[in-house]
C-alpha positions in Angstrom: -80.8 29.6 13.3 -79.0 27.5 16.0 -76.3 26.6 13.5 -75.6 30.2 12.8 -75.3 31.0 16.5 -73.2 27.9 17.4 -70.5 28.3 14.7 -69.4 31.8 15.6 -69.4 30.8 19.3 -67.2 27.8 18.6 -64.7 29.9 16.6 -64.5 32.4 19.5 -64.1 29.6 22.1 -61.2 28.2 20.0 -59.4 31.5 19.8 -59.9 32.1 23.5 -58.3 28.8 24.4 -55.3 29.6 22.2 -55.0 33.0 23.8 -55.1 31.5 27.3 -52.3 29.1 26.3 -50.2 32.0 24.9 -50.6 34.3 27.9 -50.5 31.8 30.8 -47.0 31.9 32.5 -44.8 29.0 31.8 -43.2 26.8 34.6 -39.5 27.8 34.6 -38.6 24.3 35.7 -40.0 22.9 32.5 -38.1 25.3 30.2 -35.8 23.3 27.9 -32.1 23.7 28.4 -29.7 24.1 25.5 -28.7 20.8 24.1 -25.1 21.1 25.2 -25.9 22.5 28.7 -25.5 19.2 30.6 -22.4 18.2 28.6 -20.8 21.6 29.4 -21.7 21.4 33.1 -20.3 17.9 33.3 -17.1 18.8 31.5 -15.9 21.1 34.4 -14.5 19.3 37.4 -16.4 19.7 40.7 -13.2 21.2 42.1 -12.2 23.8 39.5 -9.3 25.4 41.3 -5.9 24.0 42.5 -2.7 25.1 44.1 0.6 23.2 43.9 4.1 23.2 45.4 7.1 21.5 43.6 10.7 20.9 44.6 13.6 19.7 42.5 17.0 20.3 40.9 18.0 22.8 38.3 20.4 21.7 35.5 22.0 24.8 33.8 22.0 24.8 30.0 23.1 27.3 27.3 25.6 29.9 28.1 24.4 29.7 31.7 25.9 26.2 32.0 29.0 26.7 29.8 32.4 26.2 31.4 35.1 27.4 29.1 37.0 30.7 28.7 36.7 31.0 24.9 35.3 34.4 24.1 34.7 35.0 27.8 34.1 38.5 29.0 36.0 38.0 32.3 39.3 37.3 30.4 40.7 40.8 29.4 42.6 39.5 26.3 39.5 38.1 24.6 38.1 39.9 21.6 34.5 39.5 22.7 34.0 41.2 26.1 30.2 41.4 26.1 29.1 37.7 26.3 29.2 35.8 29.6 29.7 32.2 30.3 27.8 30.9 33.4 30.1 28.3 35.0 26.9 27.4 36.9 26.6 24.1 38.8 23.4 22.0 39.3 21.2 23.8 41.7 18.0 23.8 43.7 14.6 24.8 42.3 11.2 25.4 44.0 8.0 26.8 42.5 4.4 27.4 43.6 1.5 27.3 41.1 -2.2 28.1 41.1 -4.8 27.5 38.4 -8.4 27.0 37.3 -10.0 24.4 35.0 -12.0 25.8 32.1 -13.0 22.3 31.1 -12.3 18.8 32.2 -8.9 18.7 30.5 -7.9 22.3 30.0 -7.2 25.5 32.1 -5.1 28.4 33.0 -2.4 28.7 35.6 0.3 31.0 37.0 3.7 30.2 38.6 6.3 31.8 40.9 9.6 30.0 40.8 13.0 30.4 42.4 16.4 28.7 41.7 19.8 28.8 43.3 23.0 27.7 41.4 26.5 28.0 42.6 29.4 29.3 40.4 32.0 26.6 39.5 35.1 28.6 40.5 37.2 25.4 40.6 36.7 24.7 36.9 37.5 28.3 36.0 40.7 28.2 38.0 41.8 24.9 36.6 41.4 26.3 33.0 43.5 29.4 33.9 46.3 27.0 35.0 47.3 28.9 38.1 48.7 32.1 36.6 45.6 33.9 37.8 43.3 33.0 40.7 39.6 33.6 40.6 37.7 34.4 43.8 33.9 34.3 43.4 31.4 35.4 46.0 27.7 34.8 46.0 25.4 32.4 44.0 23.1 32.7 41.1 19.6 33.5 42.4 16.9 33.4 39.8 13.2 34.3 40.1 10.5 33.4 37.6 7.0 34.9 37.4 4.9 33.3 34.6 1.4 32.6 33.4 0.0 30.3 30.7 -2.2 27.3 29.9 -2.2 23.6 30.8 -3.8 20.4 29.5 -4.5 17.3 31.5 -5.2 14.0 29.6 -6.3 10.9 31.6 -4.2 7.8 31.2 -6.2 5.7 33.7 -8.8 6.3 36.4 -6.2 7.9 38.8 -3.3 8.9 36.5 -3.1 11.8 34.0 -0.5 13.3 31.7 0.0 17.0 32.1 1.6 19.6 29.8 2.1 23.3 30.5 3.3 26.3 28.5 4.0 29.6 30.1 5.4 33.1 29.3 6.6 35.7 31.7 9.6 37.4 33.3 12.9 36.3 34.8 15.1 38.1 37.3 18.7 37.0 37.7 21.9 38.0 39.4 25.5 37.2 38.5 27.9 36.4 41.3 30.7 38.9 42.0 34.1 37.8 40.9 37.7 39.0 41.0 40.9 37.6 39.4 44.4 38.4 40.7 48.0 37.5 40.7 51.0 39.0 42.5 50.9 42.3 40.5 47.3 43.0 39.6 43.7 42.5 40.5 40.7 42.7 38.2 37.2 42.8 39.7 33.9 42.1 37.9 30.4 42.9 39.0 27.2 42.7 36.9 23.9 44.5 37.6 20.9 42.3 38.0 19.1 41.2 34.8 15.3 41.3 34.2 14.1 39.8 30.9 11.4 37.9 29.0 11.3 34.1 29.5 9.3 31.1 28.5 8.8 27.6 30.0 7.5 24.2 28.7 6.6 21.4 31.0 5.5 17.7 30.8 4.7 15.4 33.7 2.4 12.9 35.4 -0.3 13.5 37.9 -1.3 10.7 40.2 -4.5 11.1 42.2 -4.2 10.3 45.9 -7.7 11.2 47.1 -10.4 13.7 46.2 -8.3 16.6 47.4 -4.6 15.7 46.8 -2.6 14.5 43.8 1.1 13.7 43.5 2.9 15.1 40.5 6.4 14.8 38.9 7.8 16.3 35.7 10.4 18.1 33.7 10.4 21.8 32.8 12.6 23.7 30.4 13.0 27.5 30.9 14.7 29.7 28.4 15.7 33.4 28.3 18.3 35.8 27.0 19.7 37.6 30.0 20.9 41.1 29.3 22.8 42.7 32.2 22.6 46.4 31.6 26.1 47.2 33.0 29.2 45.3 34.0 31.8 47.1 36.1 35.3 46.1 35.2 37.9 47.5 37.6 41.6 46.9 37.0 44.2 47.7 39.6 47.9 46.9 39.2 51.5 48.1 39.7 52.3 48.1 36.0 49.5 49.9 34.3 47.9 51.8 37.1 44.1 51.7 37.8 41.2 52.1 35.4 37.5 51.4 35.4 35.0 50.4 32.6 31.3 49.9 32.3 29.6 48.0 29.4 26.6 45.7 28.9 26.9 41.9 29.0 24.5 39.2 27.8 24.2 35.5 28.5 21.9 32.9 27.1 20.0 31.2 29.9 18.6 27.7 29.9 17.5 25.5 32.8 16.1 22.0 32.9 14.2 21.4 36.1 13.3 18.0 37.5 10.7 18.3 40.2 8.1 16.5 42.3 5.3 17.9 44.3 1.7 17.9 45.6 -1.4 19.4 44.1 -4.3 20.5 46.3 -7.7 20.7 44.6 -10.3 23.0 46.0 
């Protein structure tokens, strides 16, 4: 009789203990984390954001840097009147960047850059050999607004290799020019150009302390500048005066060497 009573009570007690274990609230602190949680947390730097300021020189490349009058739109006798040569000199470049680390070595960033290059009127006048004289007013002023991704790979405890790739827009002017001799004057003026651009950068980052790093690198920026209209005004005693408008394009390239500071926050 006791055995018949004890066995059902033992079974009920066992089920009751299991039910208590099921319904009792668990301690959140003891909840297991995903296996990659700690690794993911440690892979993001403590200071995820940064801003940077860089200064340097801008070396013109492509049509932007060409200095010849072959197929040049400013020479009226040429067959191709829609392609410009830049006659640009080495100039000054500055840019500001901001970004965020998505992991220890990878992130996203944005850039605003500005370059100034003078027009090499001396080279142009020497090619013309004195029959005409070119007078150029103003400089190239070029703005860049871009965004993209970067990668940072450690070389040593305080030194890292950086690479960046960005896409965006470029806004550029072309200096005003006029060519004249004793009988005639020809004036040229291009509207400002806004076009798609890309840039690729490589460089070195040297950590100074927890907040600042020194950086230096090379950036290539490329674009095809399309000036919507060029005004071509001729005034002379022989053929009278006439006025033309047409589009002009110029391949743009710039190799920028710069140094700067990065502030991590």
